C-alpha positions, 0 to 999 in steps of 0.5 A, spaced: 480 489 534 481 496 532 474 500 531 475 502 524 479 497 519 479 498 511 476 492 507 479 491 501 475 487 495 478 482 491 475 478 486 478 471 489 485 473 491 484 475 498 489 470 501 494 470 496 494 478 497 494 478 504 500 473 504 504 477 499 503 484 503 505 480 510 511 478 506 513 485 504 512 489 511 514 483 515 515 485 523 508 487 526 504 483 520 501 477 520 495 473 517 490 472 523 484 469 520 481 466 514 474 465 513 471 460 508 464 460 504 460 455 508 457 448 505 451 448 501 454 455 498 456 455 490 463 457 493 463 452 499 470 451 502 473 457 498 476 463 502 471 468 503 475 473 508 482 474 511 483 478 517 490 480 517 495 486 520 500 490 516 505 494 520 500 494 526 494 496 522 488 491 521 485 490 514 480 485 512 480 482 505 474 480 502 473 475 496 467 479 493 468 477 486 469 481 479 464 486 480 468 492 483 476 494 482 481 498 486 482 505 483 487 511 485 481 514 489 483 510 495 490 508 496 495 506 502 500 511 504 506 508 507 511 512 511 518 510 510 524 512 514 529 513 509 531 511 502 533 504 503 526 503 505 523 507 499 527 502 495 525 496 498 518 497 498 518 500 491 521 494 488 517 489 492 510 492 491 511 494 483 513 487 482 508 485 477 504 492 478 506 498 475 509 505 477 505 511 477 508 518 478 510 522 485 511 516 489 505 512 487 504 505 484 499 500 483 501 493 486 500 486 482 492 486 485 491 493 482 491 496 489 494 503 489 500 505 494 504 511 496 511 510 498 513 516 502 519 518 505 519 521 511 523 527 509 517 529 504 512 532 508 517 535 512 520 539 506 513 541 503 510 543 510 516 546 512 517 554 514 521 555 507 516 556 502 521 557 496 524 550 498 517 547 499 515 549 492 522 547 489 521 540 492 514 540 490 516 541 483 522 536 483 517 531 486 512 532 480 517 529 475 519 523 479 516 516 479 519 513 485 521 518 490 529 520 491 530 523 498 537 526 496 534 529 490 528 532 494 533 535 499 537 538 494 531 542 491 
């Protein structure tokens, strides 16, 4: 078990969401354990928590009820090797969700994601400040990030 792992609070869809995320990321992604509410409780037998791994990162999904909701204050940022990976993840994660700006989206569960091509931090942090400024300006007008357009800026 890793020392620090994010806990994602769902109303009652933790197992459904974990299964979806594992299908999106594949590879080193899996559901490790499902814990159920004990007998004698109001929710006996239903899912309480789901331990899962996405691309090697451990998460805990908690069915905590409707009291709390996701917001953009916390997002999961995904390093994408190329435009193909950006396109694939964007398509899967926005299905039933919603696009936002600058490579951000909300999935069908309301969780915010940043789908970031590896070229973007290199452009923005590179030594050519004029190019970085142009790339930033172009990015600010995008929803899904387009690597070619960013590189051409």
